C-alpha positions as CSV (number, residue, x, y, z in Angstrom):
1,M,-40.3,-51.9,-46.0
2,T,-37.5,-49.8,-44.7
3,A,-35.9,-47.0,-46.7
4,A,-32.2,-46.8,-47.1
5,A,-30.4,-44.4,-44.9
6,S,-29.7,-41.1,-46.1
7,P,-26.1,-40.0,-46.4
8,S,-26.6,-37.5,-43.5
9,T,-28.0,-40.3,-41.5
10,A,-25.2,-42.6,-42.3
11,L,-22.8,-39.9,-41.5
12,A,-24.5,-39.2,-38.1
13,Q,-24.3,-43.0,-37.3
14,R,-20.6,-43.1,-37.9
15,W,-20.2,-39.9,-36.0
16,C,-22.1,-41.7,-33.0
17,A,-19.8,-44.8,-33.5
18,L,-16.6,-42.6,-33.5
19,S,-17.9,-40.8,-30.3
20,A,-18.7,-44.0,-28.5
21,L,-15.3,-45.5,-29.6
22,H,-13.5,-42.5,-28.2
23,E,-15.3,-42.6,-25.0
24,G,-14.6,-46.3,-24.4
25,I,-11.0,-45.8,-25.2
26,A,-10.6,-42.9,-22.9
27,D,-12.4,-44.6,-20.2
28,H,-10.2,-47.5,-20.4
29,I,-7.0,-45.6,-20.4
30,E,-8.3,-43.4,-17.6
31,R,-8.8,-46.4,-15.4
32,R,-5.3,-47.8,-16.1
33,L,-3.5,-44.2,-15.5
34,E,-5.5,-43.4,-12.4
35,A,-4.9,-46.8,-10.8
36,A,-1.0,-46.9,-11.7
37,H,0.0,-43.4,-11.5
38,G,-2.9,-41.3,-10.2
39,L,-3.1,-39.4,-13.4
40,S,-6.3,-38.5,-15.5
41,V,-6.3,-38.7,-19.2
42,R,-6.4,-34.8,-19.4
43,E,-3.4,-34.6,-17.0
44,F,-1.5,-37.3,-19.2
45,S,-2.4,-35.1,-22.4
46,L,-1.3,-31.9,-20.8
47,L,2.0,-33.4,-19.5
48,T,2.5,-34.7,-23.1
49,V,1.7,-31.5,-24.8
50,L,4.1,-29.3,-22.7
51,D,6.9,-31.9,-22.6
52,R,6.7,-32.0,-26.4
53,Q,7.5,-28.3,-26.7
54,A,11.0,-27.3,-28.1
55,P,13.5,-25.8,-25.7
56,G,12.9,-22.1,-25.6
57,R,9.4,-22.5,-27.2
58,H,6.2,-22.0,-25.2
59,L,2.6,-22.3,-26.0
60,Q,0.0,-19.7,-25.1
61,M,-2.6,-21.1,-22.7
62,R,-5.3,-20.8,-25.5
63,Q,-3.0,-23.2,-27.7
64,V,-2.7,-25.5,-24.7
65,A,-6.4,-25.5,-24.1
66,E,-6.9,-26.3,-27.9
67,A,-4.5,-29.1,-27.9
68,I,-6.2,-30.9,-24.8
69,V,-9.6,-29.8,-25.9
70,L,-10.6,-27.9,-22.9
71,S,-11.9,-24.3,-22.3
72,Q,-9.2,-21.8,-21.2
73,S,-10.7,-21.6,-17.8
74,A,-10.6,-25.5,-17.3
75,T,-7.2,-25.6,-18.7
76,T,-6.0,-22.8,-16.2
77,R,-7.7,-25.0,-13.3
78,L,-6.1,-28.1,-14.4
79,V,-2.6,-26.4,-14.6
80,T,-3.2,-25.0,-11.2
81,R,-3.9,-28.5,-9.7
82,M,-0.9,-30.0,-11.5
83,E,1.4,-27.1,-10.3
84,D,0.2,-27.6,-6.7
85,R,1.2,-31.5,-7.2
86,G,4.6,-30.1,-8.3
87,L,4.3,-31.5,-11.9
88,L,4.1,-28.2,-13.6
89,Q,5.8,-24.8,-13.0
90,R,4.5,-21.5,-14.3
91,T,7.1,-18.7,-15.0
92,I,6.7,-15.0,-16.2
93,C,8.0,-14.2,-19.8
94,A,11.1,-12.2,-19.3
95,D,10.2,-10.3,-22.7
96,D,6.8,-9.7,-21.8
97,R,5.8,-9.6,-18.2
98,R,2.0,-10.2,-19.1
99,G,3.0,-13.7,-20.5
100,I,3.1,-16.7,-18.5
101,Y,4.7,-19.9,-19.5
102,T,3.9,-23.4,-18.2
103,D,6.7,-26.0,-18.2
104,V,6.9,-29.7,-17.0
105,T,9.0,-30.0,-13.9
106,E,11.4,-33.1,-13.3
107,S,8.8,-34.7,-11.2
108,G,6.2,-34.2,-14.0
109,R,8.7,-35.6,-16.7
110,K,9.5,-38.5,-14.2
111,L,5.8,-39.4,-13.9
112,L,5.2,-39.0,-17.8
113,A,8.0,-41.2,-18.5
114,E,6.3,-43.8,-16.1
115,A,2.9,-43.4,-17.4
116,T,3.6,-43.3,-21.0
117,P,3.9,-47.2,-21.3
118,T,0.7,-47.8,-19.2
119,H,-1.1,-45.3,-21.5
120,D,0.3,-47.0,-24.6
121,R,-0.7,-50.4,-23.3
122,A,-4.0,-49.6,-22.3
123,L,-4.6,-47.9,-25.7
124,A,-3.4,-51.0,-27.5
125,E,-5.8,-53.1,-25.4
126,A,-8.8,-50.8,-25.9
127,L,-8.2,-50.9,-29.8
128,V,-8.0,-54.7,-29.6
129,E,-11.4,-54.9,-27.8
130,A,-12.9,-52.2,-30.0
131,R,-12.0,-54.5,-33.1
132,K,-14.6,-57.0,-31.7
133,N,-17.4,-54.7,-32.4
134,P,-18.2,-54.6,-36.2
135,E,-19.3,-51.0,-35.9
136,F,-15.8,-49.9,-34.6
137,T,-13.7,-52.1,-36.9
138,P,-13.5,-49.6,-39.8
139,L,-12.7,-46.8,-37.3
140,V,-10.0,-48.7,-35.6
141,E,-8.6,-49.7,-39.2
142,A,-8.5,-46.1,-40.1
143,L,-6.8,-45.0,-37.0
144,E,-4.0,-47.8,-37.7
145,R,-3.6,-46.6,-41.2
146,I,-3.1,-43.0,-40.1
147,A,-0.5,-44.1,-37.5
148,E,1.6,-45.8,-40.2
């Protein structure tokens, strides 16, 4: 005879399912973005976060790192690689010379515009596939409710 799962065990199981769902979706999107645009999911996320800044408003590197879920040092390395590719540009803050802003270049905006439909299609495909797994179905439904 088996005992019913404790609430903490059930929560841990849901957490594992959520983690597996995230990894599967991210992997699917990554393959599509890399194949079609030479972009990783992190690069796409960084372009998206920076492109959504209001004109004249800039995020600190700490805020960017939090938004794309990377350490500050990993974010700095990512920004440097993307700057080397001409997708981002760093400038010194005119008011505070210690501050450095990172902005999306025209090339970066063009690539983001081209990659966004690929990202969105890959996300939709991954969610359709995830729905086939009964463990993921409630998570996909919750995500869809949030999006409404």
